LUMGU-536659 format. One line per field, with one value per residue: residue in one letter; x, y, z of N, C-alpha, C in turn; residue number from 1. Coordinates in steps of 0.02 Angstrom, whole numbers, padded with zeros to 5 digits. Example, Ala and Ser with C-alpha at 12.3 -4.5 7.8 and 13.67 -1.06 7.14 Angstrom:
REM LUMGU-536659
rest	[A | S] $
n.X	[00660 | 00642] $
n.Y	[-00284 | -00112] $
n.Z	[00390 | 00354] $
ca.X	[00615 | 00684] $
ca.Y	[-00225 | -00053] $
ca.Z	[00390 | 00357] $
c.X	[00660 | 00645] $
c.Y	[-00165 | 00002] $
c.Z	[00390 | 00394] $
nr	[1 | 2] $
END
This chain:
REM LUMGU-536659
rest	[M | I | S | V | E | Q | L | A | E | I | L | N | K | E | L | N | K | E | F | L | E | A | A | I | E | L | Y | N | D | G | D | S | P | I | D | P | E | H | P | V | M | E | Q | V | L | D | K | M | A | E | S | I | N | D | L | M | D | T | F | P | I | G | V | D | Y | D] $
n.X	[-01236 | -01381 | -01511 | -01610 | -01736 | -01754 | -01706 | -01798 | -01924 | -01882 | -01879 | -02016 | -02094 | -02036 | -02028 | -02137 | -02282 | -02252 | -02106 | -02087 | -02148 | -02056 | -01913 | -01955 | -02001 | -01852 | -01795 | -01834 | -01791 | -01684 | -01589 | -01499 | -01615 | -01647 | -01607 | -01496 | -01527 | -01636 | -01791 | -01896 | -01848 | -01751 | -01766 | -01847 | -01753 | -01663 | -01745 | -01726 | -01583 | -01579 | -01650 | -01579 | -01475 | -01516 | -01542 | -01426 | -01359 | -01427 | -01310 | -01225 | -01067 | -00909 | -00941 | -00902 | -00948 | -00940] $
n.Y	[04776 | 04898 | 04872 | 04913 | 04918 | 04887 | 05026 | 05103 | 05050 | 05142 | 05250 | 05281 | 05267 | 05348 | 05490 | 05643 | 05741 | 05875 | 05887 | 05852 | 05958 | 06054 | 06029 | 06051 | 06166 | 06222 | 06183 | 06258 | 06386 | 06362 | 06301 | 06161 | 06012 | 05955 | 05983 | 05939 | 06025 | 06109 | 06124 | 06053 | 05954 | 05897 | 05801 | 05699 | 05655 | 05610 | 05528 | 05423 | 05385 | 05331 | 05201 | 05144 | 05136 | 05054 | 04931 | 04919 | 04846 | 04736 | 04653 | 04507 | 04517 | 04554 | 04479 | 04490 | 04561 | 04579] $
n.Z	[02273 | 02199 | 02125 | 01969 | 01985 | 02111 | 02163 | 02104 | 02166 | 02280 | 02249 | 02215 | 02325 | 02428 | 02325 | 02327 | 02279 | 02337 | 02342 | 02177 | 02123 | 02181 | 02133 | 01998 | 02024 | 02026 | 01893 | 01804 | 01847 | 01811 | 01883 | 01972 | 01992 | 02091 | 02261 | 02402 | 02513 | 02507 | 02588 | 02567 | 02499 | 02568 | 02684 | 02612 | 02537 | 02628 | 02671 | 02577 | 02573 | 02702 | 02655 | 02552 | 02625 | 02695 | 02629 | 02549 | 02666 | 02667 | 02606 | 02557 | 02645 | 02555 | 02428 | 02269 | 02158 | 02014] $
ca.X	[-01261 | -01451 | -01572 | -01645 | -01808 | -01754 | -01708 | -01887 | -01986 | -01888 | -01897 | -02091 | -02090 | -02013 | -02054 | -02204 | -02304 | -02217 | -02028 | -02076 | -02128 | -02003 | -01880 | -01983 | -01983 | -01776 | -01765 | -01861 | -01756 | -01610 | -01538 | -01494 | -01678 | -01609 | -01548 | -01512 | -01533 | -01691 | -01817 | -01949 | -01810 | -01704 | -01814 | -01852 | -01679 | -01604 | -01771 | -01710 | -01525 | -01584 | -01689 | -01529 | -01415 | -01523 | -01543 | -01354 | -01343 | -01416 | -01298 | -01168 | -01007 | -00853 | -00945 | -00878 | -01006 | -00943] $
ca.Y	[04808 | 04899 | 04860 | 04994 | 04883 | 04909 | 05105 | 05121 | 05081 | 05169 | 05342 | 05265 | 05251 | 05416 | 05534 | 05643 | 05809 | 05929 | 05874 | 05861 | 06027 | 06086 | 05990 | 06073 | 06246 | 06228 | 06165 | 06315 | 06453 | 06353 | 06267 | 06090 | 05998 | 05922 | 06012 | 05927 | 06085 | 06130 | 06120 | 06008 | 05886 | 05863 | 05748 | 05653 | 05622 | 05598 | 05436 | 05389 | 05376 | 05274 | 05130 | 05134 | 05102 | 04964 | 04892 | 04890 | 04838 | 04672 | 04627 | 04494 | 04557 | 04508 | 04456 | 04512 | 04569 | 04610] $
ca.Z	[02208 | 02192 | 02048 | 01950 | 02006 | 02189 | 02150 | 02080 | 02232 | 02356 | 02240 | 02215 | 02400 | 02447 | 02318 | 02337 | 02244 | 02358 | 02315 | 02125 | 02130 | 02215 | 02090 | 01921 | 02004 | 02021 | 01851 | 01771 | 01863 | 01792 | 01952 | 01976 | 02009 | 02158 | 02319 | 02466 | 02565 | 02498 | 02643 | 02560 | 02493 | 02635 | 02718 | 02562 | 02518 | 02727 | 02689 | 02512 | 02597 | 02715 | 02637 | 02525 | 02653 | 02751 | 02599 | 02554 | 02747 | 02683 | 02550 | 02585 | 02618 | 02533 | 02378 | 02182 | 02114 | 01950] $
c.X	[-01340 | -01476 | -01619 | -01719 | -01798 | -01741 | -01781 | -01928 | -01963 | -01893 | -01991 | -02109 | -02105 | -02038 | -02118 | -02218 | -02256 | -02146 | -02035 | -02099 | -02096 | -01960 | -01914 | -01952 | -01894 | -01753 | -01780 | -01820 | -01696 | -01554 | -01534 | -01575 | -01692 | -01567 | -01550 | -01519 | -01589 | -01748 | -01885 | -01921 | -01774 | -01741 | -01834 | -01793 | -01649 | -01653 | -01755 | -01650 | -01532 | -01609 | -01644 | -01473 | -01435 | -01534 | -01468 | -01325 | -01341 | -01368 | -01244 | -01079 | -00931 | -00881 | -00927 | -00956 | -01000 | -00968] $
c.Y	[04816 | 04884 | 04907 | 04973 | 04913 | 05005 | 05133 | 05152 | 05085 | 05239 | 05326 | 05282 | 05326 | 05479 | 05558 | 05713 | 05862 | 05930 | 05885 | 05921 | 06058 | 06072 | 06026 | 06160 | 06259 | 06245 | 06219 | 06364 | 06414 | 06329 | 06197 | 06070 | 05978 | 05953 | 05988 | 05981 | 06124 | 06112 | 06071 | 05922 | 05849 | 05798 | 05692 | 05611 | 05600 | 05510 | 05387 | 05350 | 05336 | 05223 | 05121 | 05113 | 05034 | 04912 | 04864 | 04842 | 04742 | 04629 | 04598 | 04533 | 04510 | 04482 | 04490 | 04500 | 04613 | 04519] $
c.Z	[02214 | 02122 | 02036 | 01974 | 02094 | 02195 | 02137 | 02134 | 02270 | 02317 | 02225 | 02286 | 02434 | 02403 | 02339 | 02303 | 02270 | 02329 | 02237 | 02110 | 02136 | 02140 | 02017 | 01949 | 01998 | 01968 | 01814 | 01797 | 01850 | 01840 | 01945 | 02005 | 02086 | 02216 | 02371 | 02512 | 02580 | 02558 | 02636 | 02534 | 02545 | 02652 | 02687 | 02563 | 02573 | 02688 | 02643 | 02535 | 02633 | 02703 | 02588 | 02576 | 02679 | 02690 | 02582 | 02630 | 02728 | 02638 | 02575 | 02583 | 02588 | 02444 | 02310 | 02168 | 02039 | 01915] $
nr	[1 | 2 | 3 | 4 | 5 | 6 | 7 | 8 | 9 | 10 | 11 | 12 | 13 | 14 | 15 | 16 | 17 | 18 | 19 | 20 | 21 | 22 | 23 | 24 | 25 | 26 | 27 | 28 | 29 | 30 | 31 | 32 | 33 | 34 | 35 | 36 | 37 | 38 | 39 | 40 | 41 | 42 | 43 | 44 | 45 | 46 | 47 | 48 | 49 | 50 | 51 | 52 | 53 | 54 | 55 | 56 | 57 | 58 | 59 | 60 | 61 | 62 | 63 | 64 | 65 | 66] $
END
C-alpha cells in the first residue's frame, strides 16, 4: 500500500504550473479538474502512474497489508 507521504512525494515531483493552471481552468468551467486526455495533463499523469507502479513493484508479493 502506498503511503500518503509517498503519494505527496510523487505529486510534488511531477505536478507543474501548467498542470495546475489547466486543472483550475477545467474546474472554473464546471468540469472535473483532472482530465487524463488533456494534452498538458496526460504526460504528467503518465509519469505519476509510472512512479506509483514502480513503487508498487518494490512491495513484497503475498504480504497481507491489513
